C-alpha positions as CSV (number, residue, x, y, z in Angstrom):
1,M,16.2,28.0,43.5
2,R,18.5,25.8,41.2
3,M,18.0,23.8,38.3
4,L,17.7,20.2,39.1
5,H,18.0,18.4,35.5
6,L,17.5,18.1,31.9
7,G,15.2,15.7,30.1
8,L,16.5,14.6,26.7
9,R,14.3,11.9,24.5
10,V,16.1,9.2,23.0
11,T,15.4,7.1,21.1
12,D,16.9,3.8,22.3
13,L,17.4,3.6,25.5
14,E,19.8,0.6,25.7
15,R,22.2,2.6,23.6
16,S,21.4,6.2,24.9
17,L,22.5,4.2,28.5
18,A,25.4,2.4,27.4
19,F,26.6,5.6,25.9
20,Y,26.1,7.9,28.8
21,T,27.4,5.5,31.4
22,A,30.4,5.0,29.4
23,L,30.6,8.4,29.8
24,G,30.5,8.5,33.4
25,Y,27.3,8.7,34.5
26,T,25.4,6.2,36.9
27,E,21.8,4.9,37.0
28,L,19.9,6.8,39.6
29,G,16.6,5.7,39.3
30,S,13.3,5.2,37.3
31,V,10.3,5.6,36.2
32,P,9.0,2.4,34.2
33,E,6.0,5.1,33.0
34,S,5.0,8.5,32.6
35,G,2.9,11.0,31.0
36,F,6.4,11.1,28.7
37,G,7.4,7.7,28.5
38,S,10.0,5.8,30.5
39,L,11.8,7.9,32.7
40,T,15.6,7.4,33.4
41,M,17.5,9.2,36.4
42,L,21.2,9.9,36.0
43,Q,24.0,11.6,37.5
44,L,27.7,12.3,37.2
45,P,30.0,10.9,40.7
46,D,30.8,13.5,42.5
47,D,27.6,15.4,42.0
48,P,25.0,14.1,44.7
49,F,22.1,14.8,42.5
50,A,20.4,13.6,39.4
51,S,21.9,16.0,36.4
52,L,19.9,14.4,32.8
53,E,16.8,12.1,32.9
54,L,16.7,10.3,29.7
55,V,12.8,10.1,28.4
56,H,12.1,6.9,26.0
57,D,8.7,6.2,24.3
58,P,9.3,3.8,21.4
59,A,6.6,5.7,19.9
60,R,8.3,8.9,19.7
61,P,12.1,8.5,18.3
62,V,14.3,11.5,18.2
63,N,13.7,13.2,14.7
64,D,14.7,16.5,15.6
65,I,17.7,17.5,18.6
66,G,17.5,21.6,16.7
67,A,16.3,22.6,20.7
68,V,18.8,21.6,22.2
69,N,22.4,22.9,21.3
70,H,24.9,21.2,23.6
71,L,24.9,19.8,27.0
72,V,28.5,20.7,29.2
73,I,30.3,18.4,31.3
74,Q,32.9,19.4,33.7
75,V,36.0,17.0,33.4
76,D,39.2,17.0,35.8
77,D,41.5,15.6,34.1
78,L,40.1,15.6,30.0
79,D,43.2,13.8,28.6
80,A,42.5,11.0,31.1
81,T,38.7,11.0,30.1
82,I,39.5,11.0,26.0
83,A,41.5,8.0,26.6
84,D,38.9,6.5,28.9
85,L,36.2,7.3,26.5
86,A,38.2,6.0,23.4
87,D,38.5,2.9,25.6
88,G,35.0,2.6,25.8
89,G,34.4,3.3,21.8
90,I,33.7,6.3,22.0
91,I,35.6,9.2,20.6
92,A,35.8,12.6,21.1
93,E,37.4,15.6,18.9
94,P,41.0,16.7,19.8
95,P,40.9,18.9,22.4
96,S,41.3,22.8,22.0
97,E,42.0,25.6,24.4
98,P,38.9,28.4,23.7
99,G,40.3,31.2,26.8
100,P,43.4,31.3,28.9
101,G,43.7,27.4,30.8
102,I,40.5,26.2,29.8
103,R,40.1,22.7,27.5
104,T,37.4,21.7,26.1
105,S,36.2,18.6,23.6
106,W,33.6,17.5,22.0
107,L,31.8,14.1,21.2
108,T,27.7,13.1,19.8
109,D,25.6,10.9,21.5
110,P,23.8,8.2,19.5
111,D,20.8,10.6,19.0
112,G,23.3,13.3,18.0
113,Y,22.7,15.5,20.5
114,R,26.6,17.5,20.5
115,I,28.2,17.2,24.2
116,E,31.0,19.9,25.5
117,L,33.8,17.8,28.0
118,V,35.6,21.2,29.4
119,Q,38.5,21.0,31.4
120,W,39.1,24.5,33.8
121,P,42.3,25.8,34.6
122,P,43.7,25.5,38.2
123,G,41.6,26.9,41.3
124,H,38.5,27.8,38.9
125,P,35.6,27.4,40.7
126,P,33.5,24.3,40.0
127,G,30.9,25.4,37.5
128,M,30.9,28.6,35.2
129,T,30.4,32.5,37.9
130,A,29.9,35.8,37.0
131,A,33.8,35.7,36.9
132,D,33.6,34.1,33.9
133,F,32.2,36.6,31.8
134,S,33.8,39.8,33.1
135,R,35.2,42.1,30.6
136,S,38.7,43.3,31.8
């Protein structure tokens, strides 16, 4: 079993698509009409699968983002990513180091959802594992 993707409701599909493509996502495909509204599937360049679904229904704008705490995206080079985003008009917070060799930065999408960018230290496996939570 594995998680496939997160469906995120958005108010303005074009604005959100512009934001997420500037962040590095590409559009994999879409379903124009569903019971939820239009569905646009996005994937990151090194991910073989879609990981984010933008759900848009003009009759149901985003009024509350409280159910989603934040999204997390792993990057190879945090400084380069922040610079590329700034070139595209997206401003990220200055990097911090919440743990040994782990670097993070935060930004906010057009609907107010918080996104954490994470750069693992050299040698860290992709993603999070039980080792990230072990106590010494």
